[in-house]
C-alpha positions in Angstrom: 33.7 4.4 -35.8 30.1 3.3 -35.3 29.4 1.8 -31.8 26.1 0.3 -30.7 25.3 -0.4 -27.0 22.5 -2.6 -25.8 21.2 -1.2 -22.5 21.3 2.3 -21.0 22.0 1.4 -17.4 25.1 2.7 -15.5 27.4 0.6 -17.6 25.8 1.3 -20.9 25.5 5.0 -20.7 29.0 5.4 -19.2 30.3 3.4 -22.2 28.4 5.6 -24.6 29.7 8.8 -23.1 33.3 7.5 -23.0 33.1 6.4 -26.7 31.4 9.6 -27.8 34.1 11.7 -26.2 36.7 9.6 -28.1 35.0 10.4 -31.4 32.7 7.4 -32.0 29.3 7.7 -33.5 27.3 6.0 -30.7 23.8 4.5 -30.8 22.5 3.6 -27.3 19.5 1.1 -27.4 17.2 0.9 -24.4 14.1 -1.2 -24.1 12.8 0.3 -20.9 14.2 3.6 -19.4 17.6 5.2 -19.2 19.5 4.4 -16.0 18.6 0.7 -16.0 17.8 -1.2 -12.9 20.1 0.9 -10.7 18.3 4.1 -11.3 14.7 2.9 -11.8 14.4 -0.3 -9.6 17.6 -0.7 -7.6 20.4 1.5 -6.2 18.7 4.9 -6.3 15.1 4.3 -5.3 16.0 1.9 -2.5 18.5 4.4 -1.1 15.9 7.2 -1.3 13.5 5.1 0.8 16.3 4.0 3.2 17.2 7.7 3.7 13.6 8.3 4.8 13.6 5.3 7.2 16.9 6.2 8.7 15.9 9.8 9.3 12.6 8.6 10.8 14.4 6.3 13.2 16.7 9.1 14.2 13.8 11.5 14.7 12.4 9.1 17.3 15.6 9.9 19.3 15.5 13.7 18.9 15.2 14.1 22.7 18.7 12.5 23.0 20.0 15.6 21.1 18.1 18.1 23.3 15.3 18.6 20.8 11.7 18.4 22.0 9.0 17.5 19.5 5.4 18.2 20.5 3.0 15.7 19.0 3.8 12.4 17.4 6.0 11.5 14.5 4.7 9.0 12.0 6.0 7.7 8.7 4.1 8.8 5.6 4.8 6.0 3.2 3.0 7.4 0.1 5.0 10.6 0.5 8.2 8.6 0.6 7.2 6.8 -2.6 6.3 10.2 -4.1 9.8 11.6 -3.2 11.4 8.4 -4.6 9.6 8.8 -7.9 10.5 12.5 -8.1 14.2 11.9 -7.6 14.2 9.0 -10.1 12.6 11.3 -12.7 15.1 14.0 -12.1 18.0 11.6 -12.6 16.4 10.2 -15.8 16.2 13.7 -17.3 19.8 14.3 -16.3 21.0 11.2 -18.1 19.0 12.0 -21.2 20.5 15.5 -21.2 24.0 14.0 -20.9 23.4 11.7 -23.9 22.0 14.6 -26.0 24.9 16.8 -25.1 27.4 14.3 -26.3 25.6 13.7 -29.6 24.6 10.1 -28.6 21.6 8.7 -30.5 19.1 7.1 -28.0 17.0 4.5 -29.7 14.1 3.4 -27.5 13.2 -0.2 -28.2 14.3 -3.8 -27.8 17.5 -4.6 -29.7 18.4 -8.0 -31.1 21.7 -8.9 -32.7 21.2 -10.3 -36.2 24.9 -10.3 -37.1 28.1 -9.0 -35.5 27.6 -5.7 -37.5 23.8 -5.3 -37.3 21.1 -4.9 -34.6 17.4 -5.0 -35.3 15.4 -2.8 -32.9 11.7 -3.3 -32.2 10.8 0.4 -31.4 8.3 1.3 -28.7 6.0 2.9 -31.4 5.6 -0.5 -33.0 8.0 0.0 -36.0 11.4 -1.4 -36.5 14.9 0.1 -37.0 18.2 -1.4 -38.2 21.4 -0.2 -36.6 24.6 -0.8 -38.4 27.7 -1.0 -36.2 31.4 -1.6 -36.2 31.4 -2.7 -32.6 28.8 -3.7 -30.0 28.7 -3.6 -26.2 26.0 -5.7 -24.5 24.8 -4.2 -21.2 21.3 -5.6 -20.8 21.5 -6.1 -17.0 19.6 -8.5 -14.7 16.3 -9.0 -13.1 15.0 -10.5 -9.8 15.6 -14.3 -9.7 12.3 -16.2 -9.9 12.1 -19.2 -7.5 9.6 -21.8 -8.7 8.4 -22.6 -5.2 7.7 -18.9 -4.5 6.3 -17.3 -7.7 5.9 -13.6 -7.8 2.3 -12.4 -7.9 2.9 -8.7 -7.2 0.4 -8.7 -4.3 1.4 -11.2 -1.6 4.7 -12.6 -3.0 6.9 -9.8 -4.1 10.1 -9.2 -6.0 12.3 -6.3 -5.1 10.8 -4.5 -8.0 7.3 -5.0 -6.5 8.4 -3.9 -3.1 9.3 -0.5 -4.6 5.8 -0.1 -6.0 3.8 -0.7 -2.8 1.3 2.0 -1.9 1.1 1.2 1.9 3.2 -0.4 4.5 2.4 -4.0 5.5 2.0 -4.8 9.1 4.4 -7.8 8.8 6.8 -9.0 6.1 8.6 -12.2 5.5 11.9 -11.8 3.6 13.4 -14.9 1.8 17.1 -14.3 1.4 19.6 -12.5 3.7 21.9 -11.1 1.0 22.4 -7.4 0.6 19.0 -6.9 -1.0 17.1 -8.8 1.6 18.9 -7.1 4.5 18.5 -3.6 3.1 14.8 -4.1 2.8 14.7 -5.7 6.3 16.4 -2.7 7.8 14.2 -0.2 5.9 10.8 -1.8 6.8 11.8 -2.5 10.4 12.8 1.1 10.9 9.3 2.1 9.8 7.7 -0.3 12.4 7.0 -3.3 10.2 7.4 -6.7 11.8 10.1 -8.4 9.8 11.2 -12.0 9.7 14.3 -12.9 7.5 14.7 -16.5 6.3 18.1 -17.6 5.1 19.4 -21.0 4.0 23.0 -20.1 4.7 24.3 -20.1 8.4 24.6 -16.3 8.6 23.3 -13.1 7.0 25.3 -11.3 4.3 27.4 -14.5 4.1 29.8 -12.9 1.6 31.0 -10.4 4.1 33.7 -10.9 6.7 32.5 -13.2 9.5 32.9 -10.5 12.2 30.9 -8.0 10.2 28.1 -10.5 9.6 27.9 -11.3 13.3 27.7 -7.7 14.2 24.8 -7.1 11.7 23.0 -10.0 13.2 23.3 -8.5 16.6 22.1 -5.1 15.5 19.2 -6.7 13.6 18.1 -8.6 16.7 18.3 -5.4 18.8 16.0 -3.8 16.3 13.5 -6.7 16.7 14.1 -8.3 13.3 13.6 -12.1 13.6 16.4 -14.1 11.9 15.9 -17.7 10.8 19.3 -18.7 9.4 20.5 -22.1 8.3 17.0 -23.1 7.3 15.4 -23.8 4.0 11.9 -22.7 3.3 9.8 -25.7 2.0 6.7 -24.2 0.5 4.4 -21.2 0.7 0.7 -21.0 1.3 -1.0 -17.8 0.0 -4.1 -17.0 2.0 -6.6 -14.2 2.1 -5.1 -12.8 5.3 -1.5 -13.2 4.2 1.4 -15.7 3.7 2.4 -18.8 5.5 5.8 -20.4 4.9 6.6 -23.9 6.1 9.8 -25.8 6.7 10.8 -29.4 6.3 10.7 -29.9 10.1 7.0 -28.8 10.2 7.6 -25.4 11.7 5.8 -22.4 10.1 6.1 -18.6 10.0 3.5 -16.2 8.7 3.3 -12.6 7.5 1.1 -10.2 5.6 3.4 -10.2 2.6 6.6 -12.0 1.5 9.6 -10.5 -0.3 11.7 -13.0 -2.3 15.3 -11.7 -2.6 17.4 -14.7 -3.4 19.5 -13.2 -6.2 19.5 -11.9 -9.8 19.0 -13.5 -13.2 21.0 -12.2 -16.2 19.1 -10.7 -19.1 20.7 -12.6 -22.0 17.6 -14.3 -23.5 16.1 -13.0 -26.8 18.8 -10.6 -27.8 20.4 -12.7 -30.6 23.4 -14.2 -28.8 22.7 -17.6 -30.4 22.5 -16.0 -33.8 25.9 -14.4 -33.6 27.5 -17.3 -31.6 28.3 -15.5 -28.3 29.3 -18.1 -25.6 27.5 -18.2 -22.3 28.2 -19.8 -19.0 26.1 -22.2 -16.9 23.9 -19.5 -15.5 23.4 -17.8 -18.8 26.0 -15.2 -18.2 28.0 -13.9 -21.2 31.6 -15.1 -21.1 34.3 -12.4 -21.6 38.1 -12.0 -21.3 40.0 -9.5 -19.2 39.3 -6.9 -21.9 35.5 -7.6 -21.7 35.5 -9.1 -25.2 33.3 -12.1 -26.0 34.4 -14.9 -28.2 33.0 -13.0 -31.2 35.4 -10.3 -32.4 33.9 -6.8 -32.0 31.3 -7.8 -29.4 31.9 -6.9 -25.8 29.8 -7.3 -22.7 29.7 -5.6 -19.3 27.8 -5.3 -16.0 25.4 -7.9 -14.6 25.1 -9.9 -17.8 28.7 -11.2 -17.3 28.1 -12.3 -13.7 30.7 -11.6 -11.1 30.4 -8.2 -9.4 26.7 -7.2 -9.9 27.4 -3.6 -8.8 26.5 -0.4 -10.6 29.9 1.2 -10.1 31.7 -1.9 -11.4 29.5 -1.8 -14.5 30.4 1.9 -15.1 34.1 1.1 -15.0 33.6 -2.0 -17.2 31.7 0.2 -19.6 34.6 2.7 -19.9 37.1 -0.2 -20.4 34.9 -1.9 -23.0 34.4 1.4 -24.9 38.2 1.9 -25.0 38.8 -1.6 -26.3 36.0 -1.5 -28.8 37.8 1.5 -30.3 41.1 -0.3 -30.6 42.4 0.1 -27.1 44.2 -2.4 -24.9 42.9 -1.9 -21.4 42.1 -4.6 -18.9 39.8 -4.7 -15.9 41.3 -4.9 -12.4 38.9 -6.2 -9.8 41.4 -6.4 -6.8 40.2 -3.2 -5.1 36.4 -3.1 -5.8 34.6 -1.6 -2.9 31.0 -2.6 -2.0 28.4 -1.3 0.3 25.2 -2.6 1.9 22.9 0.2 3.0 21.5 -1.4 6.1 21.3 0.4 9.4 24.1 0.4 10.4 25.8 0.4 6.9 28.3 -2.1 5.8 31.2 -1.5 3.4 34.1 -3.7 2.4 37.1 -3.9 0.0 39.7 -6.6 -0.6 40.1 -9.9 1.1 37.9 -11.2 4.0 39.9 -12.8 6.8 38.5 -16.2 6.0 39.5 -15.8 2.3 43.1 -15.0 3.3 43.2 -18.1 5.5 42.0 -20.2 2.6 44.8 -18.8 0.5 47.3 -19.6 3.3 48.2 -16.0 3.6 49.5 -15.0 7.1 47.7 -11.9 8.2 47.6 -9.4 11.0 44.4 -7.6 11.9 43.5 -4.4 13.6 40.1 -3.3 15.0 38.5 -0.2 16.3 35.0 0.3 17.5 33.1 3.4 16.5 32.2 4.0 20.1 35.8 4.9 20.7 35.4 8.0 18.5 34.2 11.4 19.7 32.5 12.0 16.3 30.4 8.8 16.7 29.1 10.1 20.0 28.5 13.5 18.5 26.2 12.2 15.8 24.7 9.6 18.2 25.8 6.5 16.2 28.3 4.5 18.1 27.5 0.9 16.9 29.9 -1.0 14.7 33.6 -1.3 14.0 36.4 -1.3 11.4 38.6 -4.3 10.7 41.9 -3.9 8.8 43.6 -7.0 7.4 47.2 -6.7 6.4 49.9 -9.1 5.1 51.9 -10.2 8.1 55.2 -10.1 6.3 54.9 -7.0 4.0 52.3 -4.9 6.0 50.4 -4.3 2.8 46.7 -3.7 3.3 44.8 -6.7 2.0 41.2 -5.9 3.1 39.2 -3.4 5.1 35.7 -4.1 6.5 33.4 -1.6 8.1 30.0 -1.8 9.8 28.9 1.5 11.2 27.8 5.1 10.4 28.6 6.3 6.8 30.6 3.1 6.1 29.8 3.5 2.3 31.6 6.9 2.4 34.5 5.8 4.5 35.6 2.8 2.5 37.3 4.7 -0.4 40.4 5.5 1.6 40.8 1.7 2.0 40.1 1.1 -1.7 42.8 3.5 -2.7 45.3 1.9 -0.3 44.7 -1.5 -1.8 44.7 -0.2 -5.4 48.1 1.5 -4.8 49.6 -1.4 -2.8 49.9 0.8 0.3 50.9 -0.5 3.8 49.1 0.1 7.0 52.0 2.3 8.0 51.1 4.6 5.1 47.7 5.1 6.7 49.0 5.6 10.2 51.5 8.1 8.9 48.7 10.2 7.4 47.2 12.8 9.7 43.4 12.5 9.9 41.1 15.4 10.9 39.6 15.3 14.4 36.8 14.8 15.2 35.8 12.8 12.2 34.6 9.3 11.5 37.6 8.7 9.3 39.7 8.4 12.4 38.3 4.9 12.7 40.3 3.8 9.7 43.5 5.5 11.1 43.2 3.8 14.5 42.2 0.4 13.1 45.4 0.5 11.0 47.4 1.5 14.1 45.8 -1.4 16.0 47.4 -3.8 13.5 50.7 -2.9 15.3 49.2 -2.5 18.7 49.5 1.3 18.6 45.9 2.5 18.6 45.4 5.4 21.0 41.8 4.6 21.9 42.1 0.8 22.4 42.3 -0.1 26.2 45.7 -1.3 27.3 44.3 -4.7 28.3 43.4 -5.4 24.6 46.9 -4.7 23.4 48.5 -7.7 24.9 
């Protein structure tokens, strides 16, 4: 079978490898660079930079660990960018080697569907190629959402892409949008000493998270000196020689050297021939698919950011594998009930399953358990005691419905909870499992115990 894939991001190349291993003749078409947004302008480069800022912030506290540093410690931003670029290049080469090793044809150029069985590719060298296919997977990703009132100029008003290309740190930064992108950049820049102001139209930061988690992040941000303006709508921006000034309908203003606009993502579905072949799209341009990731056109599938929903690299990878199986005659469906997510702020946030407010909206009676990281010996050992874990269970069945973490290494800890939800486990299944001491994972154990009032390290007065 011949399979063509538009887009070599985490969903596209995972689909290509899955199909190639199953015996398909795969052509992977990429207009920019393998790895997509995630590797080149998203997940990987931002986390490389955040690793530097977190390490720098911790280095300022080395005396707390009994380590004396003679002389000052300062961030070298150009070296951070250099390291980021080096890691991205290494990963790009790794993906290219994987594709080559699996016999996948990488065609570098912009692909356009001309029929369900044919794709025209405008190659980077200026020529054209025609790819014949028995099935197609569209994985063209997304881009920073452009807001008409705050147009990107790459100098003063920045997209998240632009922010990763800066050559020096600004003295001050305004960030429009307190979703995961805005908050990650806020945390990064503030840890490096930049004055940061976050502007958010919704009443709280990371509004998609559990309310308690959101409140804790706001508290930690304020402790860092990040200025939060929530529940306000920016009216207009004035770009001046000395920086940016943003005004609000009530006449108030805030100013900064630069402004980062991080209000969401726009899907890349224009100019790839969807109208020509009759693929249906939704109100935001997203490609509509069924539970098997098939579009309304037989033989054409879509995955990742272009279908809306979970705009997460690990979800795209799973969707890619499911779509590849189905494109080759399989009958696999996507299950989104246990998708974990993480926000790489400082402290980190990770979550899976229902938020408490969502459970209440569904009239589900729940029981909750909490444990603060400061209750753990390991948290004190590593000097990171901020945050907590919240476990939400069904009050009648004891099944784990959701787990929400804010604290050290939350992104690593969440997978025990994801497995519990995926397999329909109960909080008793977690509490009956012995956890190593001293580790951070004990926080999940005791939060699950707290659902039943049995946590060892919760003071007695809180158990009533």
